[in-house]
PDB file of N, H, CA, C and O in Angstrom:
ATOM      1  N   MET A   1      18.571   4.583  -3.592  1.00  0.00           N
ATOM      2  CA  MET A   1      19.816   3.884  -3.639  1.00  0.00           C
ATOM      3  C   MET A   1      19.554   2.393  -3.828  1.00  0.00           C
ATOM      4  O   MET A   1      18.550   1.865  -3.350  1.00  0.00           O
ATOM      5  N   HIS A   2      20.444   1.733  -4.515  1.00  0.00           N
ATOM      6  H   HIS A   2      21.260   2.162  -4.904  1.00  0.00           H
ATOM      7  CA  HIS A   2      20.400   0.299  -4.682  1.00  0.00           C
ATOM      8  C   HIS A   2      21.729  -0.279  -4.169  1.00  0.00           C
ATOM      9  O   HIS A   2      22.787   0.326  -4.341  1.00  0.00           O
ATOM     10  N   ALA A   3      21.657  -1.433  -3.551  1.00  0.00           N
ATOM     11  H   ALA A   3      20.798  -1.924  -3.411  1.00  0.00           H
ATOM     12  CA  ALA A   3      22.847  -2.072  -3.010  1.00  0.00           C
ATOM     13  C   ALA A   3      22.926  -3.506  -3.495  1.00  0.00           C
ATOM     14  O   ALA A   3      21.927  -4.225  -3.506  1.00  0.00           O
ATOM     15  N   GLU A   4      24.134  -3.922  -3.901  1.00  0.00           N
ATOM     16  H   GLU A   4      24.945  -3.337  -3.892  1.00  0.00           H
ATOM     17  CA  GLU A   4      24.438  -5.315  -4.131  1.00  0.00           C
ATOM     18  C   GLU A   4      25.036  -5.811  -2.844  1.00  0.00           C
ATOM     19  O   GLU A   4      26.052  -5.281  -2.393  1.00  0.00           O
ATOM     20  N   ILE A   5      24.436  -6.816  -2.238  1.00  0.00           N
ATOM     21  H   ILE A   5      23.611  -7.247  -2.604  1.00  0.00           H
ATOM     22  CA  ILE A   5      24.836  -7.323  -0.937  1.00  0.00           C
ATOM     23  C   ILE A   5      25.004  -8.827  -1.043  1.00  0.00           C
ATOM     24  O   ILE A   5      24.199  -9.513  -1.672  1.00  0.00           O
ATOM     25  N   ASN A   6      26.087  -9.342  -0.402  1.00  0.00           N
ATOM     26  H   ASN A   6      26.741  -8.785   0.109  1.00  0.00           H
ATOM     27  CA  ASN A   6      26.278 -10.781  -0.424  1.00  0.00           C
ATOM     28  C   ASN A   6      25.035 -11.532   0.071  1.00  0.00           C
ATOM     29  O   ASN A   6      24.345 -11.073   0.981  1.00  0.00           O
ATOM     30  N   ASP A   7      24.769 -12.656  -0.520  1.00  0.00           N
ATOM     31  H   ASP A   7      25.330 -13.029  -1.259  1.00  0.00           H
ATOM     32  CA  ASP A   7      23.620 -13.509  -0.176  1.00  0.00           C
ATOM     33  C   ASP A   7      22.248 -12.950  -0.514  1.00  0.00           C
ATOM     34  O   ASP A   7      21.240 -13.574  -0.185  1.00  0.00           O
ATOM     35  N   LEU A   8      22.179 -11.779  -1.169  1.00  0.00           N
ATOM     36  H   LEU A   8      22.999 -11.273  -1.436  1.00  0.00           H
ATOM     37  CA  LEU A   8      20.887 -11.294  -1.647  1.00  0.00           C
ATOM     38  C   LEU A   8      20.922 -11.329  -3.173  1.00  0.00           C
ATOM     39  O   LEU A   8      21.604 -10.533  -3.819  1.00  0.00           O
ATOM     40  N   LYS A   9      20.170 -12.272  -3.723  1.00  0.00           N
ATOM     41  H   LYS A   9      19.616 -12.918  -3.198  1.00  0.00           H
ATOM     42  CA  LYS A   9      20.159 -12.483  -5.204  1.00  0.00           C
ATOM     43  C   LYS A   9      19.762 -11.228  -5.964  1.00  0.00           C
ATOM     44  O   LYS A   9      20.330 -10.929  -7.015  1.00  0.00           O
ATOM     45  N   TYR A  10      18.772 -10.481  -5.427  1.00  0.00           N
ATOM     46  H   TYR A  10      18.311 -10.724  -4.574  1.00  0.00           H
ATOM     47  CA  TYR A  10      18.242  -9.312  -6.140  1.00  0.00           C
ATOM     48  C   TYR A  10      18.696  -8.008  -5.527  1.00  0.00           C
ATOM     49  O   TYR A  10      18.228  -6.942  -5.928  1.00  0.00           O
ATOM     50  N   GLY A  11      19.597  -8.068  -4.564  1.00  0.00           N
ATOM     51  H   GLY A  11      19.978  -8.934  -4.238  1.00  0.00           H
ATOM     52  CA  GLY A  11      20.105  -6.851  -3.943  1.00  0.00           C
ATOM     53  C   GLY A  11      19.126  -6.254  -2.937  1.00  0.00           C
ATOM     54  O   GLY A  11      18.208  -6.926  -2.468  1.00  0.00           O
ATOM     55  N   ALA A  12      19.337  -4.989  -2.618  1.00  0.00           N
ATOM     56  H   ALA A  12      20.083  -4.442  -2.999  1.00  0.00           H
ATOM     57  CA  ALA A  12      18.495  -4.284  -1.644  1.00  0.00           C
ATOM     58  C   ALA A  12      18.332  -2.859  -2.091  1.00  0.00           C
ATOM     59  O   ALA A  12      19.090  -2.364  -2.925  1.00  0.00           O
ATOM     60  N   GLY A  13      17.336  -2.198  -1.531  1.00  0.00           N
ATOM     61  H   GLY A  13      16.720  -2.601  -0.854  1.00  0.00           H
ATOM     62  CA  GLY A  13      17.089  -0.831  -1.830  1.00  0.00           C
ATOM     63  C   GLY A  13      17.075   0.021  -0.559  1.00  0.00           C
ATOM     64  O   GLY A  13      16.837  -0.490   0.535  1.00  0.00           O
ATOM     65  N   PHE A  14      17.330   1.307  -0.711  1.00  0.00           N
ATOM     66  H   PHE A  14      17.524   1.722  -1.600  1.00  0.00           H
ATOM     67  CA  PHE A  14      17.329   2.219   0.428  1.00  0.00           C
ATOM     68  C   PHE A  14      16.611   3.503   0.015  1.00  0.00           C
ATOM     69  O   PHE A  14      16.791   4.009  -1.092  1.00  0.00           O
ATOM     70  N   LEU A  15      15.809   4.006   0.917  1.00  0.00           N
ATOM     71  H   LEU A  15      15.663   3.595   1.817  1.00  0.00           H
ATOM     72  CA  LEU A  15      15.171   5.297   0.751  1.00  0.00           C
ATOM     73  C   LEU A  15      15.725   6.256   1.777  1.00  0.00           C
ATOM     74  O   LEU A  15      15.768   5.949   2.968  1.00  0.00           O
ATOM     75  N   LEU A  16      16.148   7.412   1.317  1.00  0.00           N
ATOM     76  H   LEU A  16      16.113   7.661   0.350  1.00  0.00           H
ATOM     77  CA  LEU A  16      16.694   8.452   2.212  1.00  0.00           C
ATOM     78  C   LEU A  16      15.638   9.551   2.331  1.00  0.00           C
ATOM     79  O   LEU A  16      15.179  10.090   1.324  1.00  0.00           O
ATOM     80  N   TYR A  17      15.263   9.873   3.545  1.00  0.00           N
ATOM     81  H   TYR A  17      15.636   9.435   4.363  1.00  0.00           H
ATOM     82  CA  TYR A  17      14.305  10.929   3.771  1.00  0.00           C
ATOM     83  C   TYR A  17      15.061  12.139   4.340  1.00  0.00           C
ATOM     84  O   TYR A  17      15.660  12.069   5.413  1.00  0.00           O
ATOM     85  N   ILE A  18      15.017  13.222   3.605  1.00  0.00           N
ATOM     86  H   ILE A  18      14.531  13.279   2.733  1.00  0.00           H
ATOM     87  CA  ILE A  18      15.755  14.457   3.996  1.00  0.00           C
ATOM     88  C   ILE A  18      14.759  15.500   4.454  1.00  0.00           C
ATOM     89  O   ILE A  18      13.724  15.705   3.821  1.00  0.00           O
ATOM     90  N   GLU A  19      15.075  16.159   5.558  1.00  0.00           N
ATOM     91  H   GLU A  19      15.916  15.993   6.073  1.00  0.00           H
ATOM     92  CA  GLU A  19      14.232  17.227   6.087  1.00  0.00           C
ATOM     93  C   GLU A  19      15.110  18.274   6.699  1.00  0.00           C
ATOM     94  O   GLU A  19      16.023  17.954   7.460  1.00  0.00           O
ATOM     95  N   ASN A  20      14.851  19.543   6.377  1.00  0.00           N
ATOM     96  H   ASN A  20      14.110  19.804   5.759  1.00  0.00           H
ATOM     97  CA  ASN A  20      15.636  20.654   6.929  1.00  0.00           C
ATOM     98  C   ASN A  20      17.134  20.474   6.729  1.00  0.00           C
ATOM     99  O   ASN A  20      17.928  20.678   7.647  1.00  0.00           O
ATOM    100  N   ASN A  21      17.506  20.086   5.505  1.00  0.00           N
ATOM    101  H   ASN A  21      16.861  19.921   4.759  1.00  0.00           H
ATOM    102  CA  ASN A  21      18.906  19.889   5.093  1.00  0.00           C
ATOM    103  C   ASN A  21      19.643  18.789   5.853  1.00  0.00           C
ATOM    104  O   ASN A  21      20.872  18.798   5.912  1.00  0.00           O
ATOM    105  N   GLY A  22      18.901  17.837   6.438  1.00  0.00           N
ATOM    106  H   GLY A  22      17.902  17.830   6.390  1.00  0.00           H
ATOM    107  CA  GLY A  22      19.540  16.754   7.174  1.00  0.00           C
ATOM    108  C   GLY A  22      18.800  15.453   6.956  1.00  0.00           C
ATOM    109  O   GLY A  22      17.655  15.443   6.505  1.00  0.00           O
ATOM    110  N   LEU A  23      19.455  14.367   7.276  1.00  0.00           N
ATOM    111  H   LEU A  23      20.386  14.375   7.642  1.00  0.00           H
ATOM    112  CA  LEU A  23      18.858  13.064   7.156  1.00  0.00           C
ATOM    113  C   LEU A  23      17.828  12.831   8.255  1.00  0.00           C
ATOM    114  O   LEU A  23      18.158  12.880   9.440  1.00  0.00           O
ATOM    115  N   LYS A  24      16.597  12.581   7.867  1.00  0.00           N
ATOM    116  H   LYS A  24      16.330  12.541   6.905  1.00  0.00           H
ATOM    117  CA  LYS A  24      15.536  12.333   8.836  1.00  0.00           C
ATOM    118  C   LYS A  24      15.410  10.831   9.102  1.00  0.00           C
ATOM    119  O   LYS A  24      15.273  10.408  10.250  1.00  0.00           O
ATOM    120  N   MET A  25      15.456  10.035   8.040  1.00  0.00           N
ATOM    121  H   MET A  25      15.567  10.379   7.108  1.00  0.00           H
ATOM    122  CA  MET A  25      15.267   8.589   8.206  1.00  0.00           C
ATOM    123  C   MET A  25      15.918   7.864   7.025  1.00  0.00           C
ATOM    124  O   MET A  25      15.979   8.378   5.908  1.00  0.00           O
ATOM    125  N   LEU A  26      16.405   6.643   7.316  1.00  0.00           N
ATOM    126  H   LEU A  26      16.355   6.226   8.223  1.00  0.00           H
ATOM    127  CA  LEU A  26      16.950   5.763   6.278  1.00  0.00           C
ATOM    128  C   LEU A  26      16.176   4.484   6.384  1.00  0.00           C
ATOM    129  O   LEU A  26      16.125   3.857   7.442  1.00  0.00           O
ATOM    130  N   GLU A  27      15.554   4.087   5.251  1.00  0.00           N
ATOM    131  H   GLU A  27      15.595   4.597   4.391  1.00  0.00           H
ATOM    132  CA  GLU A  27      14.783   2.826   5.205  1.00  0.00           C
ATOM    133  C   GLU A  27      15.467   1.877   4.262  1.00  0.00           C
ATOM    134  O   GLU A  27      15.755   2.239   3.121  1.00  0.00           O
ATOM    135  N   GLY A  28      15.735   0.656   4.716  1.00  0.00           N
ATOM    136  H   GLY A  28      15.501   0.363   5.642  1.00  0.00           H
ATOM    137  CA  GLY A  28      16.349  -0.353   3.867  1.00  0.00           C
ATOM    138  C   GLY A  28      15.405  -1.537   3.691  1.00  0.00           C
ATOM    139  O   GLY A  28      14.675  -1.911   4.609  1.00  0.00           O
ATOM    140  N   TYR A  29      15.435  -2.121   2.486  1.00  0.00           N
ATOM    141  H   TYR A  29      16.028  -1.817   1.740  1.00  0.00           H
ATOM    142  CA  TYR A  29      14.557  -3.264   2.215  1.00  0.00           C
ATOM    143  C   TYR A  29      15.239  -4.216   1.243  1.00  0.00           C
ATOM    144  O   TYR A  29      16.120  -3.822   0.479  1.00  0.00           O
ATOM    145  N   SER A  30      14.818  -5.470   1.286  1.00  0.00           N
ATOM    146  H   SER A  30      14.102  -5.790   1.906  1.00  0.00           H
ATOM    147  CA  SER A  30      15.245  -6.465   0.291  1.00  0.00           C
ATOM    148  C   SER A  30      14.041  -6.807  -0.573  1.00  0.00           C
ATOM    149  O   SER A  30      12.903  -6.462  -0.253  1.00  0.00           O
ATOM    150  N   TYR A  31      14.317  -7.486  -1.662  1.00  0.00           N
ATOM    151  H   TYR A  31      15.241  -7.766  -1.922  1.00  0.00           H
ATOM    152  CA  TYR A  31      13.218  -7.851  -2.589  1.00  0.00           C
ATOM    153  C   TYR A  31      12.780  -9.303  -2.320  1.00  0.00           C
ATOM    154  O   TYR A  31      13.212 -10.234  -2.999  1.00  0.00           O
ATOM    155  N   ASP A  32      11.928  -9.461  -1.330  1.00  0.00           N
ATOM    156  H   ASP A  32      11.577  -8.704  -0.778  1.00  0.00           H
ATOM    157  CA  ASP A  32      11.344 -10.750  -0.987  1.00  0.00           C
ATOM    158  C   ASP A  32      12.384 -11.788  -0.569  1.00  0.00           C
ATOM    159  O   ASP A  32      12.227 -12.975  -0.852  1.00  0.00           O
ATOM    160  N   GLU A  33      13.438 -11.344   0.099  1.00  0.00           N
ATOM    161  H   GLU A  33      13.566 -10.379   0.329  1.00  0.00           H
ATOM    162  CA  GLU A  33      14.470 -12.235   0.598  1.00  0.00           C
ATOM    163  C   GLU A  33      14.787 -11.860   2.049  1.00  0.00           C
ATOM    164  O   GLU A  33      14.615 -10.707   2.444  1.00  0.00           O
ATOM    165  N   LYS A  34      15.246 -12.821   2.832  1.00  0.00           N
ATOM    166  H   LYS A  34      15.386 -13.757   2.511  1.00  0.00           H
ATOM    167  CA  LYS A  34      15.685 -12.506   4.205  1.00  0.00           C
ATOM    168  C   LYS A  34      16.988 -11.723   4.172  1.00  0.00           C
ATOM    169  O   LYS A  34      17.876 -11.991   3.362  1.00  0.00           O
ATOM    170  N   TRP A  35      17.081 -10.747   5.074  1.00  0.00           N
ATOM    171  H   TRP A  35      16.360 -10.530   5.732  1.00  0.00           H
ATOM    172  CA  TRP A  35      18.312  -9.954   5.183  1.00  0.00           C
ATOM    173  C   TRP A  35      19.412 -10.868   5.716  1.00  0.00           C
ATOM    174  O   TRP A  35      19.154 -11.654   6.628  1.00  0.00           O
ATOM    175  N   PRO A  36      20.655 -10.789   5.168  1.00  0.00           N
ATOM    176  CA  PRO A  36      21.723 -11.643   5.654  1.00  0.00           C
ATOM    177  C   PRO A  36      22.082 -11.354   7.102  1.00  0.00           C
ATOM    178  O   PRO A  36      22.022 -10.206   7.542  1.00  0.00           O
ATOM    179  N   ILE A  37      22.451 -12.378   7.838  1.00  0.00           N
ATOM    180  H   ILE A  37      22.500 -13.311   7.481  1.00  0.00           H
ATOM    181  CA  ILE A  37      22.883 -12.211   9.243  1.00  0.00           C
ATOM    182  C   ILE A  37      24.140 -11.348   9.299  1.00  0.00           C
ATOM    183  O   ILE A  37      24.263 -10.463  10.145  1.00  0.00           O
ATOM    184  N   LYS A  38      25.087 -11.624   8.367  1.00  0.00           N
ATOM    185  H   LYS A  38      24.987 -12.343   7.679  1.00  0.00           H
ATOM    186  CA  LYS A  38      26.349 -10.904   8.360  1.00  0.00           C
ATOM    187  C   LYS A  38      26.597 -10.410   6.918  1.00  0.00           C
ATOM    188  O   LYS A  38      26.582 -11.196   5.971  1.00  0.00           O
ATOM    189  N   ILE A  39      26.820  -9.118   6.778  1.00  0.00           N
ATOM    190  H   ILE A  39      26.832  -8.479   7.548  1.00  0.00           H
ATOM    191  CA  ILE A  39      27.150  -8.551   5.448  1.00  0.00           C
ATOM    192  C   ILE A  39      28.652  -8.427   5.364  1.00  0.00           C
ATOM    193  O   ILE A  39      29.261  -7.689   6.139  1.00  0.00           O
ATOM    194  N   THR A  40      29.270  -9.155   4.411  1.00  0.00           N
ATOM    195  H   THR A  40      28.775  -9.754   3.782  1.00  0.00           H
ATOM    196  CA  THR A  40      30.703  -9.166   4.260  1.00  0.00           C
ATOM    197  C   THR A  40      31.155  -8.381   3.026  1.00  0.00           C
ATOM    198  O   THR A  40      32.316  -7.986   2.913  1.00  0.00           O
ATOM    199  N   ASN A  41      30.204  -8.163   2.098  1.00  0.00           N
ATOM    200  H   ASN A  41      29.261  -8.484   2.189  1.00  0.00           H
ATOM    201  CA  ASN A  41      30.571  -7.456   0.860  1.00  0.00           C
ATOM    202  C   ASN A  41      29.344  -6.710   0.347  1.00  0.00           C
ATOM    203  O   ASN A  41      28.245  -7.265   0.330  1.00  0.00           O
ATOM    204  N   PHE A  42      29.520  -5.455  -0.071  1.00  0.00           N
ATOM    205  H   PHE A  42      30.413  -5.004  -0.057  1.00  0.00           H
ATOM    206  CA  PHE A  42      28.408  -4.688  -0.620  1.00  0.00           C
ATOM    207  C   PHE A  42      28.925  -3.575  -1.513  1.00  0.00           C
ATOM    208  O   PHE A  42      30.074  -3.151  -1.396  1.00  0.00           O
ATOM    209  N   SER A  43      28.066  -3.108  -2.406  1.00  0.00           N
ATOM    210  H   SER A  43      27.132  -3.453  -2.502  1.00  0.00           H
ATOM    211  CA  SER A  43      28.343  -1.906  -3.188  1.00  0.00           C
ATOM    212  C   SER A  43      27.036  -1.121  -3.283  1.00  0.00           C
ATOM    213  O   SER A  43      25.946  -1.690  -3.338  1.00  0.00           O
ATOM    214  N   LEU A  44      27.183   0.199  -3.299  1.00  0.00           N
ATOM    215  H   LEU A  44      28.068   0.661  -3.254  1.00  0.00           H
ATOM    216  CA  LEU A  44      26.004   1.119  -3.366  1.00  0.00           C
ATOM    217  C   LEU A  44      25.981   1.795  -4.714  1.00  0.00           C
ATOM    218  O   LEU A  44      27.031   2.136  -5.259  1.00  0.00           O
ATOM    219  N   ASN A  45      24.791   1.992  -5.261  1.00  0.00           N
ATOM    220  H   ASN A  45      23.938   1.715  -4.818  1.00  0.00           H
ATOM    221  CA  ASN A  45      24.593   2.644  -6.540  1.00  0.00           C
ATOM    222  C   ASN A  45      23.438   3.621  -6.447  1.00  0.00           C
ATOM    223  O   ASN A  45      22.371   3.298  -5.924  1.00  0.00           O
ATOM    224  N   LYS A  46      23.664   4.824  -6.962  1.00  0.00           N
ATOM    225  H   LYS A  46      24.531   5.086  -7.386  1.00  0.00           H
ATOM    226  CA  LYS A  46      22.581   5.825  -7.015  1.00  0.00           C
ATOM    227  C   LYS A  46      21.701   5.507  -8.215  1.00  0.00           C
ATOM    228  O   LYS A  46      22.208   5.266  -9.310  1.00  0.00           O
ATOM    229  N   ILE A  47      20.379   5.505  -8.016  1.00  0.00           N
ATOM    230  H   ILE A  47      19.967   5.701  -7.126  1.00  0.00           H
ATOM    231  CA  ILE A  47      19.485   5.278  -9.167  1.00  0.00           C
ATOM    232  C   ILE A  47      18.552   6.459  -9.335  1.00  0.00           C
ATOM    233  O   ILE A  47      17.722   6.466 -10.245  1.00  0.00           O
TER     234      ILE A  47
END
């Protein structure tokens, strides 16, 4: 998953780990930027 998030110039990415038909873990990361203190606007895109 890719996310456009306020104050992140290059957006963010997410990895979903699925095990036994359920969500095992969600990992979020930015591209060499600090994560915003407050997220006021975002959009998610499947890649």
